[in-house]
C-alpha positions, 0 to 999 in steps of 0.5 A, spaced: 510 506 474 510 509 481 509 505 487 508 508 494 510 503 499 507 504 506 511 500 511 514 501 518 519 495 517 525 499 514 529 493 512 523 490 509 521 496 505 528 497 502 529 490 500 522 490 497 523 496 493 529 494 491 526 487 488 520 491 485 525 496 482 530 490 479 525 486 477 519 490 474 523 497 473 518 501 477 520 507 481 518 506 489 517 511 494 517 508 501 514 511 508 510 510 514 508 517 515 500 518 514 502 525 512 507 523 507 502 518 504 497 523 503 502 528 500 504 523 495 497 521 493 495 528 492 501 529 488 498 525 482 504 521 481 502 515 484 500 509 480 498 504 486 499 504 493 502 498 497 499 498 504 502 494 510 496 493 515 500 494 521 503 501 522 505 501 529 505 509 531 502 511 525 498 517 527 493 522 522 490 528 525 492 526 532 489 519 532 493 512 531 491 509 524 492 502 521 494 501 514 486 499 513 484 505 516 489 509 512 486 506 506 479 507 508 481 515 509 484 515 502 478 512 498 474 517 502 477 523 499 475 524 492 482 526 490 485 520 492 479 515 491 481 512 484 488 510 486 489 503 487 491 500 494 493 493 495 493 491 503 500 487 504 499 483 511 502 477 514 497 477 519 490 476 515 488 469 515 483 467 509 477 468 513 479 475 515 481 477 508 474 479 505 473 483 511 479 487 511 478 489 504 471 491 505 473 495 511 479 498 507 476 499 501 482 497 498 483 494 491 487 487 493 490 484 498 496 480 498 499 476 504 506 476 507 511 474 505 511 475 498 514 469 495 512 470 487 515 477 486 513 476 478 506 475 480 505 480 485 508 485 480 503 483 475 498 484 479 500 491 481 501 493 474 494 491 472 491 495 478 496 501 476 494 501 469 487 502 470 487 508 474 
């Protein structure tokens, strides 16, 4: 499976990618640039996107965007709408999670830190094989 990890913290991104590759054997691509997110997603090779909610400095068409907004943009475009997106955040408390999912149109949400990588990977595989 090909996973796109959208994360602004490069150390966290690389360690997460390493664990996903080691435990699950999946290919992980890392970026925090919206232009690259669209390029990857429009390529037809991405099975699932892991999207950090907080992406400071990320800009799309001259406007700063969060992961929530970037997810919504992907879901609103016909060529990327079917790619499953999982929001990953350290900041969403339980009562905000449903609101984040509705606004972003994402397919799932997972809280950081990811402590059970096997369960997390199982969720990604389940979402990624539906598309």
